N, C-alpha and C positions, 0 to 999 in steps of 0.2 A: 127642451128643444135646442137651446144654445149649445149644450154639451154635445148633442148628437152632431150638430153642424161642424164644430171644430174637430171632432173626431173623424168626420168624413173628409175634411180637407187634407189631412196628413196622408192617408192612403192615396188620394187623388194626385197629390204632388209627387209622391213616391213613384206612382205609375207613370206620370208625365216625364220625370227626369230619367226614369229607367229606359224610356224609349229614345233618349237622345244620347248619341255616342260622340265623344269629342277627343281630339288629339292636339297636343301642343308640341311644336318642333322648334328647337333653338340651335343655331349653328353660327360659326364665325369663320371667315376666310381672311387670313393675313397674307399680304403679298408685298414683295419688294422687287423693284425692277431698275434696270439701267437702260437708258434710251439715248438716242442721238437723233435730233431733228435737223432737217435741212429745209429752209434757212435755219441757222443756229439761233437758239434762244438768246435774248439780250439780257444779261444780268444787270439789275438796276443800280447796284452799289457803285459809287464813284471809285475809279473811272469806269464808265460802262464798258462791258466786254462781252464777247460771245462765249456761250457755254457749249462746248463741244460735246461733252458727255454729262448727262443729268441723271439723277436718281430720285425715285419716289417710293414712299411707304404708304401702305393702305390697310385699313381694317374695314371689313364689311360684315357686320353681324346681321342675322336674320331671325325673325320670330314669326311663326305662322300658326294661327289657331283655326281649327276646323271643327264645326259642329254639324252633325247630320242626324236625321231620323228617317222615317219611311217616306216622307214627302219633301222635306226641306233640307237644304245644304247651305251652310254659311261659312265663309272664309274671310279671315282678316290677316293681312300680311304687313309687316313693317320691316324695311330693309335699308337702314341708313348706311352711308358710305363716308368714311373719314380718310382723307388722303392728304399727305404732306408732300408737295411737289418740290423738286429742286433742293433736296435736303443737303446737297453738297454746298449750297450757298448760305448755310446758316450763319447769322440769324435772319437772313432775307428769305428763307424758305416760306412758301405760300401754302396756307391751308385750303383745301377744296372739300367742302362739306355738302353732301347731298342727302336730303331726307326724302325717302320714297315709301309710299304706302299704297295698298290696294285692298279693296273689299268687294265681295260679291255675295249675293243671296240668290238662291235658286229654288224653284219648286218644280216637281215633276209627278206625273202619274204614268200609266202604262203607255200613253201615246203622246203626251205633251210635256215639253220641258221649257221653262222660262228662267232666264238668268239676267239679273241686273248687276252691273259691275261699274266700279270707279277706280281708276288708277291715277295717282298724282305724284308729283315730285317738286321739290323746291330746294334750292341750295346755291352755292357759289361755284363758279367755274373759273379756271385759270386759262387765259388765252393761249399761253405757250403749251400748256398740257393738253388743251383741246386739239391743237395741231397734231400732236404726236400720238394721242390715244383718246379718240373722241368719246368712247364709252368706257368709263373707268372699270378696269378689271375684266373686260370682256375681249375676246379675239376680234380683230377688225376684219370685216368681210364686206365685199362690194354690195352684197345683198341687203345692207342696212338701209339703203335709200327707201323712201316711201313710194311704193308703187300703188297704182289704182286698186282700191279694194282692200289693201292690207290693213287699213286702220279700222275696219268694221268688224273684225273677228277676234280682237285681242281680248284675252281673259284677264282675270285678276293677276296682278303681279307683272303684267307686261305693259310698259309705257312706250309711247311713241317717241323715238329719239332720232336726231338728225346725224347722219354720218359725216365724216370729214369730207367725203366727196360732195356733200351739199354745201358745206360752209367754205371750203377752199382755203388757200393760203397765197399771199402775194408778196410778202416782204418779211424781213427779220422781225420777230414778234417780241414785244416787251413782256415781261412777267407782270401781269395785271389780272386781278380777279374781278368778276362781276356777277350779279345775281341773275338767276334764270329759273323758269318753272315750266311745268307742263301738267295738263289734265286730259284724261281720256275717259269719257262717260259712254256706256253702251248698254243696250237692251237687246237680248237675243231670245228668239222664240223658235222652237223646233217642234214640228208635228209629224208623227209617224203615221201616215195615212193608211198604209198597208205594210205587209212584210217586205215589199220591194220598193215602195215609194215613200219618200219623206220630203218635207218642205222646211226651209230655214228662212227666217226673216230677222234682220238686225238693223239697228240704227243707233247713231251716237253723235257726239260732238267732241272735237279735239282742239286743243290749243297748246302751243309751245313756243318758247323763244326767250330772248333776252328781256330782262325787266329793268335794266339800268338805262337812264337817260344819257347814253354814251354812243356817239356815232361809230366809234371803233368797235364796241361790242355789238352794236346793231349790224354792222357790216359782216361780222364773223358769225353771229348767231341770230339771224333775223326772226321776227315774230310771224307766225302763221296760225290761222284758226278757221274753223268751219264745220258744218255738219256732214255726216256720211250716212249712207244707207246701202243695204244689200239684200237681195232676195235670191234664193236658189231652190231648185228642184233636183233631187237625187233619185235616180232609178237604177236598181240593181237587176239587170237582165239575167244574171246567173251568179254563181258563187265567185266567178273570176272577173266579171265585166260590170262596170258601173258607168253611167252617164250622168253628168252634172251640168245643168243649165244655170248660169249665174248672170244676174243683172246688178250692176253697181252704179252708184251716183254719189258725187261729192261736190262741194262748193268750197274752195279754199280762198281765203282772203289774205293778202299780203299788204299790210297798211303802209309800208315804206319800201316799195320796190323801186329798182332803178328803171327809169323810163327809157325804153329802147327806141321808140319812135315818137315824133311829135314834140312833146315837152322836153327839149334837149337840156341836159344838165340839171334835171330836177328829179324829185322822188314822186312816184305815182302810187295811188291806192288801187291795187289790182284785185278784182274778184273773178275767179276762174272756175266755171262749172265744168264738170267732166262726167260723161255717161259712158258706160261700157256694157257690152253684152258678149258673153263667151260661152262656148260649149267645150266641155272637157270629157275625155274618155280615159278611163283607168282600167288597166288589165293586169291581173295577177298572173305573172309568167310562171312562177313556182310558189310553193307555200311561203317563201320568204322574200321573193322579188316582185316588184311592182313597177310598171311603166305607165306613164300618163302623157297625154298630149292635149293641148287646148288651142282653140282658134276662135277669134272673134273680131269685133270692131269697137273702137272708142271714138267718141265725138267730144270735141272741146273747142273753146274759143282761142284762136291764135292771133298774136300780134304780127301784122304784116305791114309793109311800107304804106299801103293805102288805108290802113286803119285796123279794124278787127274783123275776123271772119271765122265762121264755124268750119272745122275740118273733121273729116271722118277717115280714120287711119286703121290699118290692121293691128291687132295685138295677138299674142299667143305665147306658147312656150311648150317645152318638153322636159320630162324629168325621169330619172331612173333611180331606184333604191333597192338594195339587196342587203339582207342581214345574214352574216356568216355564223353567228352564234346566238344562243338564247338570250333574251333580254334579261336584265337584272331582276331578281325577285323583289327587292326593295326598291320602290320608285325613287327613293332619296339617294340611291347608290349613284355616285358620280362616275362610275366606270361604264361607259356605254358599251352596248353589244358591238362586236366586230361587224363591219359593213362598209358599204360604199354608197354615196349619194351624189348624183350629178343633175344639174339643171341648167336650162337656158330660157330666158324670158325677155320678151319685148313688151313694154308697157309705158304709158305716159305717167309723169309725175310733175308736180308744180315746182319750178325752179325758185328757190328761196330768194335769189337775188332779183329776178325780173318779175316774179309773180305770174309768169306765163307757163303753159305746159311745155315739158321737155320730154321727148321720146328717147328712151335709153334701153339698150340691150345689156343684160347682165348674165354672166356665165359663172357658175359656182360649182365647186367640187370638194368633197371631203372623204377621207378614208380613215376608218377606225380599225385598229388591229391589236388583238391580244397577243403580245409577244412573250408573255410569261404569266403564270398564275398571279392575278391581282395587278397586272401591269398592262396599260393600254397606251399605244402610240397613235396620235391623231395628226393627220396632215390636212390642211385646208388651203384653198386657193380660189381667187376670184378675179374677175375682170368686169369693169363697167365702162360703157362707151356711149356717148351721145350720138344719136342717129340724126342726120340733117334732113328730117322730113317733118312737116311739109316744106319748111325753109330751114336755113342754117340757124342753129341756136345762137342767141347773142352771147352765151357763156358756155361754149362746148367744153366737155369734160372727159378725161380719160383716167381711170383708176385701175391699178394693179395691186394685188395684195397676196400674201402667202404666209404660212406659218406652220410650225410643228410643235407639238406638245407631248410630253411623257407624263402620264398620270399613274400613280401607284397607290394602292390601298395598303396603308400601314397597319391599321387595325380596323375593326368594324366601324369605329367612330372617327378615325383620322385618315385623311387622304392628302397626299402631297403631289405637287405638280411642278414642272419646270418646262419652259418653252421659249421659242424665238418667234417674233413677228416682224414682218416687213411690209411697208406700205409706201406706194408712190402714186402721185397724181399730177396731172397737167391740166390746167384750166385757163381760159382766156377771159380777160376783162373782169377779174375778180375785184369787187369793190370799186370799180371805175365807172364813171358816168360817160356815156357817148358824147362825142364832141360834134357830131353831124347827125343828119337824119338817116344815116346808114350805120351798120354795125361797126363799132370801133375796131381798128386793126392794131391796137397796141399789142405788143408781144405777149405770148402766153407765159404764165408763171407755173413753176413746178415746186413741189414740196415732197419730202420723203421722211420716213421715220423708221428706225430699227429699234426694237425693244426686246430685251432678254429679261426673264422674270422667273422667280420661284414663289410658290404659294403653298399654304397649308390650311386645310379646312378641318375644323373640329366640330363634330355634332354631338350634342347631348342625347342620351337615350330618349326616345319618344315617350312623352308623358300622356297616358290615356286617362281621360276625365270621365 
């Protein structure tokens, strides 16, 4: 009897593993850039001096494992980033190390899909580098700010990050590193009720910010955390028209916010709930072009001179996207299809300085164009502007950015890029406490950054397990 049992285990295991398909992807991106920040970075070596031009070097390896069968899908990603900033100041160059990982597990059948995901990061950040390039190795866009509902639909490998427009700049920045971390946990459920109607529900918890007991680092990279939830119903009335009704809710806590009213000159613990309801209409103009428009309302608790009060304000946006060429056959291909994308959005987000909701309008545009076989030119531009509703924001912000990048496929496994990025922002009362029960009128501060870079991405052949 024992002999029959062991003999039966081997065929069963062979059948089980035969139903599981797996892939392992490994790549590395090497980048070097030259940048100029205004205000200038302060070099620490005696005597202290301003660094007009700075240089950074970066390695960003990535490993992604994926296992799938008829019902299950498992993904594990590890993507550390190793950066040495201000290498022209050797031996005073500063390391910036970020460990980032994400995992997700999903189950599905013909009508239901369930995904549980976790994305986390931990590492060191350099204050001077943060001013000039807040997301290492990525183009700077005004749309990086956290808008209502964005944190509820992020999948594996996507971590919530704060843009430079949220952290600001107010004075010449010393070169100093500090630890920070983030975590984004989510559960997503999709039900395909009929061929035309589906429902999505998601919920999660996010936390990010500075981990060092430093007032300077806290002022630049404040901590925020809280739960998020979203529910939507999608109805396709035809092959070209889709209606989406979405409800979002979040509660963001800022434990060390600048008190704008009442407790003058102190830090306050702010808890800001926000609710939003929007209706979106999507229309396929052509087989490759889509236009969408959304309109709704958002309710949140606002700080006013008489205390706190709930406010209900309009939210919405419009977008247009058109693809001029066929998408790449390999999803890992870094050469995007030719096309144009335009968007404009008005939505509330929680100001990391004050912990109160801030209504901001964001305009973004990008153009991808294949200028030669295996060569793509990408233009991006964005604008972010604080809207003074229902009252003037204690820390109003204006951000303008733009960039151009040329990306070339050298071989099937090697891609090279070169580009220029520009970033400018203007913000009032950055890191300053009010001195009266009204909004401080200290002058606005401005910061800017110009970055030129070249990078090379090398991918190993995909390993099939």
